[in-house]
Steps between C-alpha positions, in 0.01 A plus 500: 500500500511213746606139504322205665670252735386158614269628773323724244609815683606782273850634551523868420794653322729711712480872431724787603384860484720800424422866557713815501469867585764760419480705821410450864225760455341288225524198728303677770262705287436494127593143416428309819697179521221354712256550213744345253538196726124460518465519122773240448334270753166546323656406164652187654165400642328560166760297310507221761860577595662463841650836591819393679650846542490859373832671439468870583745749351480829692661826384685332212530671163356334191822594317661189649449162326284256694788262572711775663233616743518345850152345495504437126815293541349314797187426298690353206711288735187351662341370181488142383334331199121526507492820706315817401613861547213746552537878461249778444678724250765446241678830577513417873689180428736575213751770418446504125422286194834321521455417868145377438595282202807352670311420819210342312743283300676392821170413669385293200835318498452416868141386455353796690194691383442874530167665577461876451167660586536799265586270207188296563633185661764241414762620254722193475402182325240692299593652163228766520598590857866527403412723204297733722783494753757601237280779365423642843868481596589709196220750567603532865862566400389765250279670760783507756728658240241763413437570869871559558510738203200694631655528847825633353309752285297621799810538717678697230200729462473558874872561533485756217231679699726503806281261697645289779511130406625364829840411637749714691456874476824657366712705736399864510146433381160485670189298422208741452143473375404740221141491373454152640819367339806390695817655364862547607624857513842652564540651848656844447610526864712186458654651186587815694646301790714286270629810325580661835693196616684480171604863535649411838709230337294197604559185297215271394582268793490789744171624358355148533617495864343841560158381379539170687530697824162656413345157459517495120709199407662539158807360330781724380437361150143635510629833627757513220230434238281767658783754495577435134136536401371777726790674674787489255514879483586527870 
């Protein structure tokens, strides 16, 4: 891992760490960036590498390819032949199998090695390491796909049960807790008020203005949808 110069002093390879968390909350709590930095530094020490810098990607989605992320792009631009990139987890560094394979090929072409802790070490320049890397990339992609499917299924099930899944509460509805479950229910008093205003000849814009004066901001489009669905018989 090192070369020897005339004065018999070993020159360490330059290493650059990379770590990413998807949200600011993860950065401060569950996946501490400070801990990730320490682990990367420990790997560099173990492998006799000089840790020049650690590129930290905060609150950036893994759905973006490495080269399009602010710090990922900066990392790739800093590399030169003989350097080593150190990361802790494959799924923290790459978007998918294609991103992983393309990045690895680019690094090899540039004479840069890649070290991934969860793969077991160096994955470039080693046929076994590259095989493990390819297999884990495929498994990670499959798991992400299955996770997305499970999330969609759960959301559909909760929505069918009338449970609140987050986001803006529709006009004329209230967020209530029933048997420990948050759900959105129609407010009958709003229905009655809308019907009363309609009977007086109020347009959707006028109804929206009426509720705005009461501190309930709503667009006339939302009022129009509400009328069609709940007060069309007025």
